[in-house]
LODO-359500 format. One record per atom (N, C-alpha, C): residue in three letters; x, y, z. Coordinates in pm, whole numbers, plus 50000, padded with zeros to 5 digits. Layout:
<sites>
ALAXYZ...
</sites>
This chain:
<sites>
UNK376212701757164UNK375982695957036UNK377562697056974UNK377532686556886UNK378762685656804UNK379162695356722UNK380642696756728UNK381202706656636UNK381922699356524UNK382012708556388UNK382352702556272UNK383382710956233UNK384722705556178UNK385572717056112UNK385092712555958UNK385202725555886UNK385042727455773UNK386272730955720UNK386932723255617UNK388212725155536UNK387902728855392UNK388042740555365UNK387782743055235UNK388872741355143UNK388552731655028UNK389532727854930UNK389232733554799UNK390302738854684UNK390172740854576UNK389382755054542UNK389042757054436UNK388362768554380UNK389172777154321UNK390072785154399UNK390902796554361UNK390282809854365UNK391182818254322UNK390682833854352UNK390192837354221UNK389042843854242UNK388162850654113UNK389252861254046UNK389142861353921UNK390112869553845UNK389762885853855UNK388602888053823UNK388252901553799UNK387602907653918UNK387762921753946UNK387182929254062UNK385732925054082UNK385032924653954UNK383652921553984UNK383482907954031UNK384212898653976UNK383922883154041UNK384442886254186UNK385512890754224UNK385932890854372UNK384622897754468UNK384062907454397UNK383002912554482UNK381832903954478UNK381742894454403UNK380512887554390UNK380632874654473UNK381972869354498UNK382402859854575UNK382332865554721UNK382992875754755UNK382862881654873UNK381512884454919UNK380592887254851UNK379012890354870UNK378472875054903UNK378702864754835UNK378262854654855UNK378772846754998UNK379992848655029UNK380632843155148UNK379942850555268UNK379852865855257UNK378812870055367UNK377422865255372UNK376672863055231UNK375422856555255UNK375342844655327UNK376272836055282UNK376222822555351UNK376532820955480UNK377542830155514UNK377802829855667UNK376902835755760UNK376382847155700UNK375082853755782UNK374022847955787UNK373722837255705UNK372702827155692UNK372672816455790UNK373842813855813UNK374442803355904UNK375212806356026UNK375202822056050UNK375672826956165UNK375632818456312UNK374462814356322UNK374152807456440UNK374782793156448UNK375082788756372UNK375952777656350UNK377502778856388UNK377872790156319UNK379462791456321UNK379842793856469UNK381012787356507UNK381482789256647UNK382712798456603UNK383352794256489UNK384572803456452UNK384312805356318UNK384342814256254UNK384062817756119UNK385252813756030UNK386442813356100UNK387522809356052UNK388312819555961UNK389032816555854UNK390002823955784UNK390412815755685UNK390812824955559UNK391622818055444UNK392862815555512UNK393682805155422UNK394952799555442UNK395902803155343UNK397052808655389UNK398212813755289UNK398902804155251UNK400542808855304UNK401612798355272UNK401292785655328UNK401582773855287UNK401342761155344UNK402652751755340UNK403282747155428UNK404332738655449UNK403752725255478UNK404192712755454UNK403792699355484UNK404952695555559UNK404882688855680UNK405762686355767UNK405642669855796UNK406452664455762UNK406622648155783UNK407542644955862UNK407882631055911UNK408892628256003UNK410402630155955UNK410482631855834UNK411662634755785UNK412162646055715UNK410892652755661UNK411072664455574UNK410162675755595UNK410392685055540UNK409472697355532UNK409412704055416UNK408292702455326UNK408202706755187UNK406972718255160UNK407362726155040UNK406322736155015UNK405192729554958UNK404112735355015UNK402622731454950UNK401992722955039UNK400722720754996UNK399982711655099UNK399432699355014UNK400272693654906UNK399852682054844UNK398812685454730UNK398312674454676UNK397482675554562UNK396282683754579UNK395622684354707UNK394612692154720UNK394712700254850UNK395302712054848UNK395672718654972UNK394542725055049UNK394522727655163UNK393312732055222UNK393492749855209UNK392552756755169UNK392472770055135UNK391722779255255UNK391442772655341UNK390782779555454UNK389892770355537UNK389272776955672UNK388492768355737UNK387482775355819UNK386542765555872UNK385512773155967UNK385072763156056UNK384642766456165UNK383992755956279UNK382602760256314UNK381642748756278UNK380262749056304UNK379772739256408UNK378572743556480UNK378012735756568UNK376682730456491UNK376532717756473UNK375302711956424UNK374792699056478UNK373622694756467UNK372972685056547UNK373772670156516UNK374152669356390UNK374512658556338UNK375372661456218UNK376202649356153UNK376962653056066UNK376092654955920UNK374912650055907UNK374102654055827UNK373742667955782UNK373402674255921UNK372882687355907UNK374342693855877UNK375472693255924UNK376552699855910UNK376952700255765UNK376762687655686UNK376802685455553UNK376002693755461UNK374902696355522UNK373892702855446UNK374142720455444UNK374972724955562UNK375252737855567UNK376432739755462UNK377242729755453UNK378742730055374UNK378112730055217UNK376982723855204UNK376662725055065UNK376432737554991UNK376142746555087UNK375832761355059UNK377052769855029UNK378042764755075UNK379462773355081UNK379662779554949UNK380362788154937UNK380622793154798UNK381852786754729UNK382672780654830UNK383772770654749UNK383002761554661UNK382072756054698UNK381122746554629UNK380272752954523UNK379512762154553UNK378562766554458UNK379272776454352UNK380132784654373UNK380852791254287UNK382082787954235UNK382962780254298UNK384382776654265UNK384552763154229UNK383702752654233UNK383962738354179UNK385012733654301UNK385012737954406UNK385972732854510UNK385102723554611UNK385572719454707UNK384982708954785UNK385262714854959UNK384232711055024UNK384212714355201UNK384522698855248UNK385482696155305UNK385732685555396UNK385272689255536UNK384262680355584UNK383742682655685UNK384002672355787UNK384472674755899UNK385162665356005UNK384562667756151UNK383932658556208UNK383542661356355UNK384702661156425UNK384632670256529UNK385742672756635UNK384982666756769UNK386052666256847UNK385542658156980UNK386712665957091UNK386042667257222UNK387102672357311UNK387932661357370UNK389062666357442UNK390062653857469UNK390162661657621UNK389952652057713UNK390092657957861UNK391332653657899UNK392492661357949UNK393622657358005UNK393952658158150
</sites>
């Protein structure tokens, strides 16, 4: 079955302790509901550096990645349906970039 990389963008951290608890609960519910699809629950991303051929700069550009996950789904449409329920989308007005991965035999 194909694997899809979920790259979480935008949103930001909730300000109050109550909002933080609500967001963490929503993440737990979403990941729990989709536990069979996740092959790697992923993690949030901290400091970001952008590396180019001639430079290394702070930050991740206009829309830096905030975290990632890896899911298995029958096709891109099914992976996107899972992503639609992500708290980055439902609570934070962020986005989930969904990219199909593939294996390279060397």
